[in-house]
Backbone as JSON, one array per atom type, in Angstrom:
{
  "sequence": "XXXXXXXXXXXXXXXXXXXXXXXXXXXXXXXXXXXXXXXXXXXXXXXXXXXXXXXXXXXXXXXXXXXXXXXXXXXXXXXXXXXXXXXXXXXXXXXXXXXXXXXXXXXXXXXXXXXXXXXXXXXXXXXXXXXXXXXXXXXXXXXXXXXXXXXXXXXXXXXXXXXXXXXXXXXXXXXXXXXXXXXXXXXXXXXXXXXXXXXXXXXXXXXXXXXXXXXXXXXXXXXXXXXXXXXXXXXXXXXXXXXXXXXXXXXX",
  "N": [[0.84, -1.19, 0.0], [0.43, 2.27, -0.69], [1.05, 5.47, 0.75], [0.65, 8.95, 1.39], [3.02, 10.91, 2.99], [3.58, 13.76, 4.99], [5.75, 16.17, 6.27], [5.84, 18.64, 8.56], [7.83, 21.3, 9.35], [9.75, 23.83, 11.14], [11.19, 25.29, 9.26], [10.8, 24.12, 6.77], [8.42, 22.37, 4.68], [7.78, 19.17, 3.78], [7.05, 16.48, 1.56], [6.26, 13.07, 0.58], [5.55, 10.08, -1.27], [4.98, 6.99, 0.26], [5.85, 3.57, 0.45], [4.13, 1.59, 2.43], [4.55, -0.98, 3.21], [7.19, -1.51, 3.12], [8.51, 0.74, 3.99], [9.84, 2.4, 2.29], [10.53, 5.32, 0.36], [8.83, 6.15, -2.53], [8.52, 8.01, -4.5], [10.16, 11.0, -5.56], [11.02, 13.3, -2.99], [9.14, 16.26, -2.2], [9.53, 19.61, -1.51], [8.63, 22.6, 0.23], [9.32, 25.85, 1.4], [8.54, 26.69, 4.79], [5.87, 28.89, 5.49], [6.4, 32.24, 6.64], [5.16, 34.54, 8.86], [4.27, 31.35, 10.34], [1.37, 30.84, 10.01], [-1.77, 29.16, 10.64], [-3.66, 28.99, 8.39], [-2.0, 29.67, 6.23], [-0.04, 27.68, 6.28], [-1.66, 25.5, 5.76], [-2.37, 26.0, 3.11], [0.06, 25.54, 1.82], [0.32, 22.82, 2.39], [-1.79, 21.83, 0.87], [-0.74, 22.38, -1.68], [1.3, 20.49, -1.77], [-0.13, 18.07, -1.65], [-1.52, 18.33, -4.06], [0.63, 18.37, -5.82], [1.44, 15.71, -5.91], [-0.82, 14.69, -6.97], [-2.71, 13.46, -5.31], [-5.0, 11.13, -3.84], [-5.67, 9.66, -1.58], [-5.11, 8.22, 1.74], [-3.57, 10.52, 4.04], [-0.79, 11.29, 5.96], [0.34, 13.51, 8.43], [2.95, 15.22, 9.98], [3.46, 17.24, 12.91], [4.99, 19.86, 14.79], [4.16, 19.69, 17.72], [2.16, 19.07, 20.68], [-0.25, 16.76, 19.98], [-3.58, 15.89, 20.0], [-6.18, 13.91, 19.05], [-6.12, 15.19, 16.57], [-5.95, 17.87, 17.2], [-3.94, 20.7, 17.94], [-2.05, 21.3, 20.82], [0.09, 22.7, 21.64], [2.9, 24.65, 20.46], [5.71, 24.35, 18.82], [8.36, 26.0, 17.46], [6.69, 26.99, 15.52], [3.98, 29.27, 14.66], [2.34, 30.71, 17.51], [-0.43, 30.82, 17.27], [-1.35, 28.4, 16.49], [-2.06, 26.9, 18.68], [-4.7, 25.15, 20.02], [-5.89, 24.83, 17.58], [-7.73, 22.82, 15.32], [-6.0, 20.89, 13.58], [-6.18, 18.69, 11.84], [-8.79, 18.89, 10.82], [-8.6, 21.4, 9.6], [-6.65, 20.95, 7.58], [-7.94, 18.96, 6.12], [-10.13, 20.39, 5.14], [-8.87, 22.29, 3.49], [-7.58, 20.73, 1.54], [-9.74, 19.68, 0.25], [-10.5, 17.1, -0.34], [-12.46, 14.52, -0.13], [-11.96, 11.81, -0.09], [-9.58, 11.52, 1.19], [-8.48, 10.55, 3.96], [-7.28, 12.15, 6.86], [-4.54, 12.18, 8.95], [-3.05, 13.63, 11.75], [-0.05, 13.94, 13.51], [2.24, 14.07, 16.26], [5.54, 15.22, 15.57], [7.94, 13.95, 16.51], [6.91, 11.57, 17.49], [6.07, 10.42, 15.1], [8.56, 10.04, 13.83], [9.59, 8.17, 15.59], [7.85, 6.0, 15.16], [8.58, 5.28, 12.56], [11.23, 4.41, 13.05], [10.82, 2.27, 14.85], [9.35, 0.52, 13.34], [10.64, 0.0, 10.86], [13.3, 0.67, 11.22], [16.07, 1.34, 13.4], [14.92, 0.41, 15.74], [13.49, -1.82, 15.17], [11.91, -4.82, 15.99], [12.63, -4.64, 18.63], [12.01, -5.02, 22.09], [10.63, -4.14, 25.36], [11.38, -1.01, 27.02], [11.81, 1.56, 24.86], [13.38, 4.52, 23.93], [13.22, 7.11, 21.71], [15.08, 9.83, 20.63], [15.13, 12.91, 19.01], [17.53, 15.0, 17.92], [17.76, 18.23, 17.19], [16.63, 21.33, 16.07], [15.19, 21.55, 18.39], [14.59, 19.19, 21.04], [13.09, 16.33, 20.28], [10.92, 13.63, 21.33], [10.08, 10.16, 21.63], [8.39, 7.55, 23.16], [8.36, 4.09, 23.54], [6.76, 1.15, 24.61], [7.24, -2.16, 24.65], [6.81, -2.02, 21.89], [4.58, -0.39, 21.71], [3.33, 2.88, 21.4], [3.72, 5.65, 23.6], [2.14, 8.52, 23.41], [3.14, 11.96, 22.66], [5.29, 12.71, 24.46], [7.3, 14.68, 24.99], [9.96, 15.05, 26.11], [12.03, 16.77, 25.73], [11.51, 19.02, 27.13], [12.07, 18.62, 29.75], [13.36, 19.81, 32.83], [16.61, 20.96, 33.24], [19.23, 22.08, 35.09], [17.84, 24.48, 35.46], [16.86, 25.09, 32.94], [15.04, 24.2, 29.92], [15.69, 20.93, 28.66], [16.2, 20.89, 25.9], [17.16, 23.41, 25.47], [19.68, 23.28, 26.32], [20.93, 21.04, 25.25], [20.3, 20.51, 22.59], [20.93, 20.1, 19.03], [20.92, 22.56, 17.84], [21.79, 24.28, 19.89], [24.39, 23.32, 20.2], [25.53, 24.23, 17.83], [25.01, 27.03, 17.92], [26.46, 27.84, 20.17], [28.88, 27.01, 19.48], [30.02, 24.61, 20.44], [32.39, 22.11, 21.34], [32.52, 18.66, 20.25], [32.94, 17.04, 22.46], [32.24, 18.68, 24.68], [29.58, 19.17, 24.06], [28.58, 16.57, 24.09], [28.73, 16.01, 26.79], [26.62, 17.52, 27.75], [24.45, 16.33, 26.43], [24.68, 13.79, 27.54], [24.07, 14.33, 30.23], [21.35, 14.99, 30.0], [20.34, 12.55, 29.02], [20.91, 10.85, 31.15], [19.22, 11.83, 33.13], [16.73, 11.31, 31.98], [16.98, 8.56, 31.89], [16.99, 7.89, 34.61], [14.35, 8.51, 35.24], [12.77, 6.86, 33.56], [13.93, 4.37, 33.08], [14.9, 3.1, 30.58], [15.4, 0.47, 28.11], [16.75, 0.88, 25.84], [18.2, 3.54, 24.01], [17.57, 5.48, 21.14], [19.09, 7.61, 18.92], [18.17, 10.23, 16.92], [17.55, 12.64, 14.26], [19.19, 15.17, 12.27], [21.87, 15.34, 13.14], [22.56, 12.81, 13.83], [23.83, 11.64, 11.73], [26.44, 12.08, 12.22], [27.13, 10.44, 14.28], [29.28, 8.98, 15.26], [30.95, 10.83, 16.34], [30.02, 11.62, 18.81], [28.41, 9.68, 20.2], [30.11, 7.61, 21.32], [31.06, 8.96, 23.54], [29.16, 9.04, 25.49], [27.63, 8.02, 28.6], [25.61, 6.15, 29.56], [23.53, 3.68, 31.22], [21.78, 2.14, 29.67], [22.03, 0.93, 26.3], [23.03, 3.11, 23.61], [22.12, 3.94, 20.43], [22.49, 4.9, 16.93], [19.86, 6.41, 14.95], [18.27, 5.01, 12.03], [16.71, 6.1, 10.02], [16.84, 9.36, 8.69], [16.38, 12.49, 7.68], [14.06, 11.63, 6.54], [12.45, 10.4, 8.36], [10.13, 11.49, 9.63], [8.31, 11.77, 7.49], [8.0, 9.08, 6.66], [7.07, 7.83, 9.04], [4.67, 9.25, 9.51], [3.2, 8.54, 7.25], [2.96, 5.78, 7.67], [1.42, 5.74, 10.05], [-0.94, 6.94, 9.14], [-1.77, 5.06, 7.26], [-2.36, 2.92, 8.9], [-4.51, 3.98, 10.29], [-6.36, 4.22, 8.22], [-6.7, 1.58, 7.52], [-7.53, -0.23, 9.8], [-7.7, -2.94, 10.5], [-5.79, -4.38, 9.31]],
  "CA": [[0.0, 0.0, 0.0], [1.15, 3.53, -0.71], [0.41, 6.55, 1.5], [1.39, 10.2, 1.34], [3.48, 11.45, 4.26], [4.0, 15.16, 4.94], [6.46, 16.54, 7.49], [5.82, 20.09, 8.74], [8.87, 21.78, 10.25], [9.83, 25.26, 11.3], [11.78, 25.93, 8.08], [10.36, 23.51, 5.52], [7.33, 21.37, 4.68], [8.17, 18.25, 2.72], [6.19, 15.3, 1.45], [6.64, 12.01, -0.35], [4.71, 8.88, -1.24], [5.71, 5.93, 0.96], [5.38, 2.19, 0.43], [3.99, 1.31, 3.86], [4.94, -2.37, 3.49], [8.65, -1.57, 3.19], [9.05, 1.98, 4.55], [10.64, 3.09, 1.27], [9.94, 6.43, -0.39], [8.74, 5.64, -3.9], [8.61, 9.15, -5.41], [11.08, 12.0, -5.04], [10.45, 14.25, -2.04], [8.81, 17.6, -2.67], [9.68, 20.48, -0.35], [8.29, 24.01, 0.11], [9.66, 26.54, 2.65], [7.43, 27.0, 5.7], [5.54, 30.32, 5.47], [6.8, 33.04, 7.81], [4.92, 33.64, 9.99], [3.67, 30.06, 9.99], [-0.03, 30.87, 10.44], [-2.47, 27.93, 10.25], [-4.21, 29.02, 7.03], [-0.89, 29.71, 5.27], [0.56, 26.34, 6.25], [-2.63, 24.62, 5.1], [-2.26, 26.25, 1.67], [1.25, 24.81, 1.36], [0.01, 21.39, 2.44], [-2.61, 21.55, -0.33], [0.17, 22.36, -2.82], [2.03, 19.21, -1.78], [-1.09, 17.05, -2.03], [-1.79, 18.5, -5.5], [1.85, 18.01, -6.56], [1.44, 14.25, -6.11], [-2.14, 14.32, -7.47], [-2.98, 12.41, -4.33], [-6.42, 10.95, -3.49], [-5.75, 8.58, -0.59], [-4.77, 8.63, 3.11], [-2.45, 11.45, 4.21], [-0.27, 11.45, 7.31], [1.02, 14.8, 8.56], [3.59, 15.48, 11.27], [3.4, 18.63, 13.35], [5.82, 20.03, 15.99], [3.29, 20.11, 18.82], [1.33, 18.05, 21.29], [-1.42, 16.54, 19.13], [-4.58, 14.95, 20.54], [-7.35, 13.85, 18.17], [-5.96, 16.13, 15.48], [-5.89, 19.24, 17.7], [-2.63, 21.1, 18.47], [-2.13, 21.86, 22.17], [1.3, 23.48, 21.87], [3.44, 25.11, 19.18], [7.17, 24.45, 18.9], [8.98, 26.49, 16.22], [5.67, 27.5, 14.61], [3.27, 30.39, 15.25], [1.53, 30.33, 18.69], [-1.85, 30.75, 16.93], [-1.72, 27.0, 16.28], [-2.56, 26.28, 19.9], [-6.15, 25.03, 20.0], [-6.36, 24.63, 16.21], [-7.97, 21.45, 14.85], [-5.16, 20.83, 12.39], [-6.69, 17.68, 10.91], [-9.96, 19.45, 10.14], [-8.11, 22.49, 8.75], [-5.99, 20.38, 6.4], [-8.97, 18.27, 5.33], [-10.93, 21.42, 4.45], [-8.09, 22.94, 2.44], [-7.29, 19.81, 0.44], [-10.98, 19.45, -0.48], [-10.44, 15.72, -0.84], [-13.23, 13.69, 0.81], [-11.39, 10.46, -0.03], [-8.23, 11.6, 1.75], [-8.48, 10.62, 5.43], [-6.13, 12.96, 7.28], [-4.06, 11.94, 10.31], [-2.0, 14.54, 12.19], [0.66, 13.28, 14.6], [3.45, 14.74, 16.74], [6.64, 14.9, 14.66], [8.87, 12.97, 17.09], [6.2, 10.29, 17.53], [6.13, 9.87, 13.74], [9.92, 9.54, 13.63], [9.7, 6.95, 16.39], [7.12, 4.93, 14.47], [9.43, 4.83, 11.46], [12.37, 3.66, 13.58], [10.39, 1.03, 15.48], [8.76, -0.38, 12.35], [11.58, -0.38, 9.81], [14.63, 1.2, 11.48], [16.96, 0.81, 14.44], [14.16, -0.21, 16.82], [12.68, -2.95, 14.67], [12.03, -6.06, 16.75], [13.07, -4.39, 20.01], [10.97, -5.01, 23.11], [10.97, -3.34, 26.53], [11.18, 0.44, 26.91], [12.72, 2.18, 23.89], [13.17, 5.96, 23.83], [13.84, 7.75, 20.55], [15.27, 11.27, 20.8], [15.59, 13.59, 17.81], [18.32, 16.17, 18.32], [17.76, 19.18, 16.09], [16.33, 22.67, 16.59], [14.86, 21.24, 19.78], [14.75, 17.75, 21.28], [11.83, 15.59, 20.24], [11.03, 12.33, 21.98], [9.02, 9.17, 21.48], [8.57, 6.44, 24.09], [7.65, 2.87, 23.17], [6.8, 0.04, 25.57], [6.94, -3.36, 23.88], [6.35, -1.64, 20.57], [3.41, 0.48, 21.76], [3.7, 4.28, 21.59], [3.13, 6.57, 24.57], [2.26, 9.73, 22.59], [3.32, 13.33, 23.17], [6.08, 12.66, 25.71], [7.9, 16.0, 25.18], [11.06, 14.99, 27.06], [12.92, 17.91, 25.5], [11.16, 20.11, 28.05], [12.52, 18.33, 31.12], [14.22, 20.88, 33.34], [17.99, 20.62, 33.61], [19.95, 23.3, 35.48], [16.98, 25.64, 35.32], [16.46, 25.3, 31.55], [14.59, 23.02, 29.2], [16.79, 20.11, 28.16], [16.54, 21.25, 24.53], [17.89, 24.68, 25.47], [21.05, 22.99, 26.74], [21.56, 19.9, 24.6], [19.89, 20.3, 21.21], [21.97, 20.38, 18.05], [20.92, 24.02, 17.65], [22.65, 24.86, 20.93], [25.79, 22.96, 19.86], [26.0, 25.12, 16.76], [24.98, 28.43, 18.35], [27.51, 28.09, 21.16], [30.12, 26.48, 18.92], [30.53, 23.64, 21.42], [33.11, 20.94, 20.83], [31.73, 17.44, 20.39], [33.09, 16.55, 23.83], [31.43, 19.53, 25.57], [28.16, 18.95, 23.77], [28.25, 15.22, 24.54], [28.51, 16.09, 28.24], [25.26, 18.04, 27.95], [23.53, 15.28, 25.99], [24.78, 12.73, 28.54], [23.33, 14.77, 31.42], [19.94, 14.85, 29.69], [20.03, 11.13, 28.92], [20.94, 10.22, 32.48], [18.0, 12.22, 33.84], [15.65, 10.52, 31.38], [17.18, 7.17, 32.3], [16.55, 7.78, 36.0], [12.89, 8.6, 35.31], [12.03, 5.88, 32.76], [14.65, 3.09, 33.02], [14.77, 2.49, 29.26], [16.28, -0.61, 27.7], [17.5, 1.31, 24.66], [18.03, 4.87, 23.46], [17.88, 5.66, 19.72], [19.31, 9.03, 18.68], [17.89, 10.63, 15.55], [17.82, 14.02, 13.87], [20.28, 15.27, 11.28], [23.18, 15.17, 13.75], [22.87, 11.38, 13.98], [24.76, 11.28, 10.66], [27.79, 12.21, 12.77], [27.02, 9.79, 15.6], [30.57, 8.48, 15.75], [31.65, 11.93, 17.0], [29.56, 11.87, 20.17], [27.83, 8.53, 20.91], [31.08, 6.92, 22.18], [31.38, 9.77, 24.71], [28.04, 8.98, 26.42], [27.86, 7.06, 29.69], [24.34, 5.67, 30.11], [23.46, 2.24, 31.43], [21.14, 1.58, 28.48], [22.75, 1.18, 25.05], [22.61, 4.25, 22.79], [22.47, 3.64, 19.04], [21.97, 5.92, 16.01], [18.68, 6.11, 14.14], [18.56, 4.66, 10.64], [16.05, 7.12, 9.2], [17.34, 10.69, 9.02], [15.38, 13.5, 7.37], [12.84, 11.02, 6.03], [11.76, 9.68, 9.43], [8.8, 12.03, 9.85], [7.48, 11.42, 6.34], [7.71, 7.64, 6.69], [6.25, 7.53, 10.2], [3.34, 9.81, 9.31], [2.52, 7.71, 6.26], [2.6, 4.52, 8.32], [0.31, 5.96, 10.99], [-2.15, 7.2, 8.35], [-2.21, 3.81, 6.64], [-2.98, 2.11, 9.95], [-5.82, 4.58, 10.57], [-7.26, 3.92, 7.1], [-6.91, 0.13, 7.46], [-7.25, -0.63, 11.19], [-7.74, -4.38, 10.75], [-4.69, -5.07, 8.59]],
  "C": [[0.88, 1.25, 0.0], [0.34, 4.62, -0.02], [1.29, 7.78, 1.4], [1.75, 10.64, 2.76], [3.97, 12.86, 4.08], [4.58, 15.55, 6.29], [6.54, 18.06, 7.58], [6.88, 20.49, 9.77], [8.89, 23.29, 10.3], [10.37, 25.98, 10.07], [11.28, 25.35, 6.76], [9.22, 22.53, 5.73], [7.6, 20.46, 3.5], [7.27, 17.02, 2.73], [6.74, 14.3, 0.46], [5.64, 10.87, -0.21], [5.56, 7.73, -0.7], [5.05, 4.58, 0.72], [5.32, 1.73, 1.89], [4.29, -0.15, 4.2], [6.45, -2.51, 3.63], [9.27, -0.36, 3.87], [9.86, 2.79, 3.56], [9.84, 4.22, 0.64], [9.99, 6.08, -1.87], [8.7, 6.76, -4.94], [9.49, 10.21, -4.75], [10.36, 12.97, -4.1], [10.18, 15.6, -2.69], [8.78, 18.52, -1.46], [9.34, 21.93, -0.7], [8.68, 24.68, 1.42], [8.4, 26.81, 3.48], [7.13, 28.5, 5.66], [5.99, 31.0, 6.77], [5.99, 34.33, 7.84], [4.13, 32.4, 9.56], [2.24, 29.97, 10.51], [-0.77, 29.65, 9.91], [-2.97, 27.94, 8.81], [-3.1, 28.98, 5.98], [-0.21, 28.35, 5.15], [-0.37, 25.37, 5.53], [-2.6, 24.79, 3.58], [-1.06, 25.52, 1.09], [0.99, 23.32, 1.35], [-0.83, 20.99, 1.23], [-1.73, 21.48, -1.57], [0.89, 21.02, -2.92], [1.1, 18.07, -2.19], [-1.36, 17.12, -3.54], [-0.58, 18.1, -6.34], [1.87, 16.52, -6.87], [0.13, 13.75, -6.69], [-2.73, 13.19, -6.61], [-4.46, 12.36, -3.94], [-6.59, 9.77, -2.51], [-5.42, 9.1, 0.79], [-3.54, 9.54, 3.14], [-2.06, 11.49, 5.68], [0.56, 12.71, 7.39], [1.66, 14.91, 9.94], [3.44, 16.96, 11.61], [4.2, 18.77, 14.64], [5.02, 20.56, 17.17], [2.72, 18.88, 19.5], [0.06, 17.95, 20.45], [-2.33, 15.5, 19.78], [-5.83, 15.04, 19.67], [-7.31, 14.94, 17.1], [-5.81, 17.58, 15.89], [-4.5, 19.53, 18.27], [-2.8, 21.77, 19.83], [-0.85, 22.59, 22.57], [1.8, 23.92, 20.5], [4.93, 25.32, 19.32], [7.71, 24.84, 17.53], [7.96, 26.83, 15.14], [4.87, 28.58, 15.36], [2.37, 29.94, 16.41], [0.03, 30.23, 18.38], [-2.3, 29.32, 16.63], [-2.36, 26.38, 17.51], [-4.09, 26.32, 19.91], [-6.73, 24.81, 18.61], [-6.57, 23.15, 15.92], [-7.25, 21.31, 13.51], [-5.7, 19.84, 11.37], [-7.88, 18.21, 10.13], [-9.56, 20.56, 9.17], [-7.51, 21.94, 7.47], [-7.0, 19.67, 5.5], [-9.78, 19.28, 4.51], [-10.15, 22.02, 3.29], [-7.79, 22.01, 1.28], [-8.55, 19.56, -0.39], [-11.07, 18.06, -1.06], [-11.18, 14.81, 0.13], [-12.69, 12.27, 0.94], [-9.99, 10.42, 0.53], [-8.3, 11.68, 3.27], [-7.18, 11.21, 5.93], [-5.77, 12.63, 8.73], [-2.95, 12.93, 10.62], [-1.38, 13.96, 13.45], [1.88, 14.12, 15.0], [4.66, 14.28, 15.92], [7.61, 13.86, 15.22], [8.21, 11.6, 17.2], [6.23, 9.62, 16.16], [7.51, 9.29, 13.46], [10.14, 8.24, 14.39], [9.01, 5.77, 15.73], [7.96, 4.38, 13.32], [10.58, 3.96, 11.97], [11.95, 2.31, 14.16], [9.86, 0.03, 14.47], [9.79, -0.89, 11.36], [13.03, 0.0, 10.11], [15.36, 0.53, 12.62], [16.21, 0.11, 15.58], [13.36, -1.42, 16.41], [12.97, -4.21, 15.47], [12.45, -5.88, 18.19], [11.87, -4.35, 20.95], [11.45, -4.17, 24.3], [10.67, -1.87, 26.28], [12.25, 1.01, 25.98], [12.37, 3.66, 23.79], [13.95, 6.49, 22.64], [13.91, 9.24, 20.82], [15.77, 11.85, 19.48], [16.25, 14.89, 18.22], [18.44, 17.1, 17.11], [17.6, 20.59, 16.62], [15.94, 22.58, 18.05], [15.24, 19.8, 20.05], [13.36, 17.14, 21.29], [12.02, 14.22, 20.87], [9.84, 11.45, 21.66], [9.35, 7.99, 22.38], [7.72, 5.26, 23.62], [7.84, 1.82, 24.26], [6.32, -1.21, 24.85], [6.28, -3.03, 22.55], [5.15, -0.71, 20.54], [3.84, 1.91, 22.15], [2.96, 4.93, 22.75], [3.24, 7.96, 23.94], [2.56, 11.0, 23.37], [4.16, 13.4, 24.45], [6.84, 13.95, 26.0], [9.05, 16.02, 26.2], [12.08, 16.11, 26.85], [12.65, 19.07, 26.43], [11.41, 19.75, 29.52], [13.47, 19.42, 31.58], [15.59, 20.33, 33.75], [18.73, 21.93, 33.88], [19.14, 24.56, 35.19], [16.53, 25.96, 33.91], [15.82, 24.03, 31.0], [15.8, 22.26, 28.67], [17.19, 20.54, 26.74], [17.26, 22.59, 24.41], [19.3, 24.52, 26.01], [21.73, 21.98, 25.81], [21.08, 19.62, 23.18], [21.06, 20.56, 20.27], [22.04, 21.87, 17.73], [21.84, 24.69, 18.65], [24.11, 24.54, 20.65], [26.35, 23.94, 18.83], [26.05, 26.58, 17.22], [26.13, 28.77, 19.28], [28.87, 27.57, 20.7], [30.81, 25.53, 19.9], [31.33, 22.55, 20.71], [32.21, 19.72, 20.99], [31.78, 16.92, 21.81], [32.22, 17.35, 24.79], [29.94, 19.3, 25.34], [27.71, 17.57, 24.25], [28.01, 15.2, 26.04], [27.1, 16.57, 28.54], [24.21, 16.99, 27.55], [23.5, 14.17, 27.03], [23.98, 13.09, 29.8], [21.82, 14.62, 31.2], [19.53, 13.38, 29.64], [19.99, 10.47, 30.29], [19.72, 10.61, 33.31], [16.81, 11.44, 33.3], [15.75, 9.07, 31.81], [16.71, 6.95, 33.73], [15.02, 7.72, 36.1], [12.18, 7.42, 34.64], [12.7, 4.51, 32.64], [14.54, 2.41, 31.65], [15.75, 1.35, 29.04], [17.16, -0.2, 26.53], [17.17, 2.77, 24.37], [18.37, 4.82, 21.97], [17.97, 7.16, 19.47], [19.13, 9.34, 17.2], [18.13, 12.12, 15.34], [19.02, 14.04, 12.94], [21.65, 15.0, 11.86], [23.55, 13.69, 13.9], [23.74, 10.87, 12.83], [26.2, 11.31, 11.15], [27.89, 11.51, 14.12], [28.35, 9.31, 16.15], [31.36, 9.56, 16.48], [31.24, 12.09, 18.46], [28.97, 10.66, 20.9], [28.86, 7.79, 21.77], [31.42, 7.68, 23.47], [30.28, 9.72, 25.78], [28.22, 7.85, 27.41], [26.56, 6.63, 30.35], [24.42, 4.17, 30.35], [22.84, 1.55, 30.22], [22.0, 1.85, 27.25], [22.17, 2.4, 24.32], [23.08, 3.98, 21.36], [21.9, 4.72, 18.12], [20.72, 5.45, 15.3], [19.12, 5.74, 12.73], [17.9, 5.62, 9.67], [16.58, 8.49, 9.65], [16.24, 11.7, 8.72], [14.08, 12.93, 6.83], [11.99, 10.39, 7.13], [10.33, 10.18, 9.62], [7.84, 11.66, 8.74], [7.05, 9.96, 6.41], [6.78, 7.29, 7.86], [4.83, 8.05, 10.07], [2.54, 8.97, 8.32], [2.08, 6.37, 6.87], [1.39, 4.69, 9.23], [-1.0, 6.2, 10.25], [-2.68, 5.94, 7.71], [-2.88, 2.91, 7.66], [-4.36, 2.64, 10.3], [-6.81, 4.19, 9.48], [-7.6, 2.44, 7.01], [-6.66, -0.5, 8.82], [-7.19, -2.12, 11.42], [-6.65, -5.14, 10.02], [-3.53, -5.32, 9.53]]
}
């Protein structure tokens, strides 16, 4: 089965058609810069452009950088605060004007986690697995025996009086020009706090910086193993498509 996945980020909105039986992207990704300011109606117009680009008339999975419950955004990370309280699923459905396109909206880190647990580094792993995406912020997804605990938001754990993502995200590494060793110390501190609270059996580190995992993963000192994610910038697209396909075909 093929499903359209769309990943909404603070700087870009990108989509692709995904083979949900293999996790492979079957058509070239299409990307449009995120409108600034990223107001709900403006983002919905871009989403419609992506749907039209693929001439799509089936299930659509959409990631969004926020707490998402039943399609409604309850926070807004790196997008306009006017999203809070917006029924994103209904908004996108209305703008696409496609009655045969069931629309699923999911937290971006949860989508990345679904991709990793289904086809990536977490495939076949049981116990407590925590996926962290290190980028502009820190996204998180928690799985217990393969089942997702949605909207965990571990990037907002307080460490030394700040959100963890304001100390240990890849954005902070770049802004403060931290060495890999100094940054790894910050990441390690965040991981150890998460480990104390959740006792995970495995950490999976994603986000674009995971391409350079050999620079910092060996410097971490957690009890649970820490391994790099296999999906990089495609994780959100693939995970959103998978979640939408499951919604459209709940008995498969």
